[in-house]
Rosetta silent file (secondary structure, phi, psi, omega in degrees, C-alpha in Angstrom):
SEQUENCE: MNSSPILNQVGAIFIPVSNIEQARDWYCDILGLPADGEVLFGHLYVLPMKGETDIVLDSKIFRVDNVFKVPAFHFNTDNIEEAYRYMSSKQVELITQIEHNQWFNFKDPDGNHLMICKC
SCORE:     score description
SCORE:     0.000 S_00000001
   1 L     0.000  133.675 -179.812    5.632  -11.913  -91.529 S_00000001
   2 L   -81.858  127.855  178.155    5.485   -9.752  -88.399 S_00000001
   3 L   -93.603  124.882 -177.459    8.163  -10.551  -85.876 S_00000001
   4 L  -124.439  142.009  176.224    6.958  -10.308  -82.289 S_00000001
   5 L   -76.814   -5.839 -179.370    8.863  -10.766  -79.030 S_00000001
   6 L   -94.333  124.296 -178.120    5.684  -12.373  -77.594 S_00000001
   7 L   -74.502  147.931 -179.944    5.590  -16.128  -78.086 S_00000001
   8 L   -85.860   62.943  179.028    2.526  -17.794  -79.573 S_00000001
   9 L  -157.865  155.387  177.932    1.953  -20.025  -76.521 S_00000001
  10 L  -100.775  124.975 -177.993    0.223  -19.990  -73.161 S_00000001
  11 L   -86.379  -40.166 -177.888    2.554  -20.394  -70.201 S_00000001
  12 E  -159.842  154.236  174.169    0.091  -20.643  -67.315 S_00000001
  13 E  -117.925  125.021 -179.415   -3.543  -20.182  -66.378 S_00000001
  14 E   -95.480  134.404  176.066   -4.204  -18.553  -63.001 S_00000001
  15 E  -119.290  122.379  177.875   -7.230  -19.569  -60.949 S_00000001
  16 E   -73.268  129.101  179.110   -8.247  -17.367  -57.989 S_00000001
  17 L  -132.174  152.423 -177.224   -8.801  -19.410  -54.827 S_00000001
  18 L   -84.432  -33.942 -178.019   -9.646  -18.375  -51.270 S_00000001
  19 L  -132.701  111.616 -171.049   -7.541  -20.931  -49.378 S_00000001
  20 H   -63.395  -41.133 -179.195   -4.411  -22.178  -51.119 S_00000001
  21 H   -67.982  -45.159  178.404   -3.997  -25.410  -49.123 S_00000001
  22 H   -63.448  -41.315  178.978   -7.658  -26.429  -49.452 S_00000001
  23 H   -64.554  -43.760  177.726   -7.630  -25.573  -53.179 S_00000001
  24 H   -56.245  -48.680 -177.625   -4.409  -27.550  -53.709 S_00000001
  25 H   -63.613  -41.720 -178.884   -5.935  -30.567  -52.001 S_00000001
  26 H   -65.967  -51.022 -179.372   -9.237  -30.317  -53.955 S_00000001
  27 H   -63.817  -42.063  178.270   -7.646  -29.878  -57.384 S_00000001
  28 H   -63.149  -38.554  178.804   -5.056  -32.606  -56.735 S_00000001
  29 H   -62.341  -51.602 -176.486   -7.852  -34.923  -55.611 S_00000001
  30 H   -69.190  -24.937  179.723  -10.025  -34.462  -58.721 S_00000001
  31 H   -93.610   -2.104  179.421   -6.964  -34.700  -61.018 S_00000001
  32 L    69.084   35.636 -179.045   -5.529  -37.753  -59.248 S_00000001
  33 L  -110.492  149.962  173.360   -2.330  -35.946  -58.280 S_00000001
  34 L   -69.188  138.814 -179.841   -0.379  -36.111  -55.016 S_00000001
  35 L   -95.373   48.659 -174.550   -0.935  -32.969  -52.934 S_00000001
  36 L  -110.976    7.555  178.780    2.647  -32.886  -51.732 S_00000001
  37 L   -75.114  164.106 -177.275    3.989  -29.924  -53.700 S_00000001
  38 L   -84.035  136.902  170.456    5.198  -26.750  -52.088 S_00000001
  39 L   -79.942  123.567 -176.054    3.030  -23.655  -51.697 S_00000001
  40 E   -92.466  134.370  174.739    5.140  -20.823  -53.106 S_00000001
  41 L    56.121   20.118  177.843    5.338  -17.398  -51.429 S_00000001
  42 L    78.728   -1.512 -176.561    2.420  -18.333  -49.177 S_00000001
  43 L  -147.784    1.362 -177.590   -0.192  -17.967  -51.941 S_00000001
  44 E  -122.166  139.762  171.182    0.739  -19.914  -55.131 S_00000001
  45 E  -138.114  125.081  179.208    0.501  -23.576  -56.035 S_00000001
  46 E   -95.712  116.761  176.621    1.473  -24.867  -59.478 S_00000001
  47 E   -74.751  129.170 -179.071   -0.497  -27.951  -60.487 S_00000001
  48 L   -76.082   84.805 -177.089    1.839  -30.378  -62.282 S_00000001
  49 L   -88.276  154.685  171.753   -0.067  -30.659  -65.574 S_00000001
  50 L   -78.438  150.902 -178.644    0.952  -32.635  -68.643 S_00000001
  51 L    94.314 -168.326 -174.445    1.842  -30.497  -71.643 S_00000001
  52 L   -92.194  -20.748 -174.279    3.266  -27.020  -71.767 S_00000001
  53 L   -97.808  123.728  177.449    0.573  -25.041  -69.945 S_00000001
  54 E   -92.139  158.720  170.254    0.530  -25.009  -66.149 S_00000001
  55 E  -111.884  127.630 -179.113   -2.377  -24.159  -63.873 S_00000001
  56 E  -114.414  117.905  173.578   -1.465  -21.852  -61.005 S_00000001
  57 E   -83.759  132.832 -174.426   -3.769  -21.612  -58.000 S_00000001
  58 E  -137.975  112.770  179.782   -3.388  -18.161  -56.439 S_00000001
  59 L   -84.435  -11.940  179.077   -4.985  -17.065  -53.168 S_00000001
  60 L   -74.872  -26.403 -177.894   -3.557  -13.535  -53.410 S_00000001
  61 L   -95.282    2.178 -175.521   -5.799  -12.634  -56.379 S_00000001
  62 L   -73.785  131.719  165.738   -8.999  -14.080  -54.872 S_00000001
  63 L  -145.400  147.958 -178.264  -12.057  -11.879  -54.432 S_00000001
  64 H   -55.621  -37.152 -179.209  -15.640  -13.142  -54.491 S_00000001
  65 H   -84.866    6.266 -175.477  -16.326  -10.980  -57.562 S_00000001
  66 H  -108.909    5.043 -178.992  -13.123  -12.230  -59.227 S_00000001
  67 L   -78.401  157.290  178.643  -14.075  -15.895  -59.766 S_00000001
  68 L   -68.616  120.597  176.862  -14.562  -17.315  -63.260 S_00000001
  69 L   -89.986  -17.933  172.838  -18.237  -16.960  -64.215 S_00000001
  70 L  -136.100  150.274 -178.804  -17.604  -18.861  -67.465 S_00000001
  71 L   -62.231  131.473  177.377  -14.897  -21.459  -68.075 S_00000001
  72 L   -91.413  -11.336  179.394  -11.636  -19.863  -69.238 S_00000001
  73 L  -162.987  176.600  174.613  -10.280  -23.283  -70.269 S_00000001
  74 E  -135.430  151.806  170.411  -11.223  -26.941  -70.108 S_00000001
  75 E   -86.250  141.714  178.751   -9.758  -30.140  -68.747 S_00000001
  76 E   -85.131  152.559  169.899   -9.542  -32.956  -71.312 S_00000001
  77 E  -145.866  151.435  174.139  -11.065  -36.407  -70.992 S_00000001
  78 L   -90.060  -18.730 -176.309  -11.188  -39.460  -73.234 S_00000001
  79 L  -136.970   99.180 -173.950  -14.512  -40.569  -71.709 S_00000001
  80 H   -66.595  -37.060  179.733  -17.020  -37.809  -70.979 S_00000001
  81 H   -66.774  -43.194  178.440  -19.582  -40.118  -69.316 S_00000001
  82 H   -64.976  -39.464  177.512  -16.978  -41.598  -66.971 S_00000001
  83 H   -62.846  -41.289  179.530  -15.676  -38.092  -66.151 S_00000001
  84 H   -63.686  -46.136  178.622  -19.223  -36.932  -65.344 S_00000001
  85 H   -62.585  -41.314 -179.994  -19.845  -39.910  -63.040 S_00000001
  86 H   -60.766  -49.400 -179.422  -16.455  -39.390  -61.376 S_00000001
  87 H   -65.014  -37.374  177.054  -17.091  -35.705  -60.644 S_00000001
  88 H   -63.427  -40.369  179.595  -20.588  -36.526  -59.396 S_00000001
  89 H   -67.199  -22.418  177.162  -19.141  -39.155  -57.048 S_00000001
  90 L   -86.354    4.903 -176.812  -16.787  -36.480  -55.641 S_00000001
  91 L    58.010   31.352  175.018  -19.860  -34.338  -54.788 S_00000001
  92 L   -73.588  141.187  179.020  -18.574  -31.643  -57.156 S_00000001
  93 E   -74.594  104.896  178.397  -21.245  -29.072  -58.009 S_00000001
  94 E   -84.395  127.041 -176.356  -22.169  -29.930  -61.612 S_00000001
  95 L  -108.557   -3.950  168.886  -23.800  -26.948  -63.322 S_00000001
  96 L  -140.585  162.861  166.253  -24.662  -28.599  -66.636 S_00000001
  97 L   -79.420 -179.695  171.348  -25.454  -32.065  -67.855 S_00000001
  98 L   -69.398  122.375 -176.982  -23.220  -33.547  -70.566 S_00000001
  99 E  -102.605  130.479  176.698  -23.904  -31.296  -73.560 S_00000001
 100 L    53.737   27.729 -178.298  -23.762  -32.605  -77.144 S_00000001
 101 L    56.131   26.605 -173.249  -21.949  -35.694  -75.811 S_00000001
 102 L  -127.440  -36.015 -170.641  -18.851  -33.458  -75.605 S_00000001
 103 E  -154.957  162.969  169.312  -18.617  -31.349  -72.432 S_00000001
 104 E  -151.309  157.132  179.775  -19.997  -30.353  -69.061 S_00000001
 105 E  -111.502  153.403  179.194  -19.397  -27.513  -66.606 S_00000001
 106 E  -150.753  172.160  177.827  -18.857  -27.596  -62.858 S_00000001
 107 E  -115.050  145.072  168.920  -17.768  -25.335  -59.991 S_00000001
 108 L   -83.628  174.987 -177.709  -14.739  -25.547  -57.758 S_00000001
 109 L   -60.844  -19.882  177.643  -15.234  -24.886  -54.026 S_00000001
 110 L   -91.069   -3.123  179.437  -14.671  -21.132  -54.592 S_00000001
 111 L    95.453    3.692  175.129  -17.342  -20.935  -57.303 S_00000001
 112 L   -65.087  132.531  176.815  -15.044  -20.818  -60.341 S_00000001
 113 E   -84.650  126.636 -178.988  -16.810  -22.248  -63.401 S_00000001
 114 E  -129.848  165.939 -176.308  -14.721  -24.932  -65.073 S_00000001
 115 E  -134.444  146.770  168.212  -15.267  -27.349  -67.943 S_00000001
 116 E  -118.644  133.313 -174.477  -14.353  -30.923  -68.860 S_00000001
 117 E  -132.927  139.492  177.998  -14.394  -31.658  -72.574 S_00000001
 118 E   -71.603  128.154 -178.900  -13.988  -34.840  -74.581 S_00000001
 119 L   -97.079    0.000    0.000  -10.840  -34.626  -76.664 S_00000001
């Protein structure tokens, strides 16, 4: 067995955003989280996710050509139809229908492509 100093785990996923406060408020709204956390160093906001992997919104790395064109990860749901209706009611830009009764893609306000998937 090869011993590596790099752990076999993901610590955080960074999402480039143009306005840290607006992005914090939008992501907290769709995830049902309070938007009362501190913006760090003027450009970072850590979304308080369940599990070991955090999502970090970062306005310092934002460029229009730097947004996710394909989902780099997905948010979990127990009910894909309810999640789709919920996102539609929030006027989120849905870019697919529910596919294979398992997942759908949408955009955040900066144009990042994200996914919700039935777990």
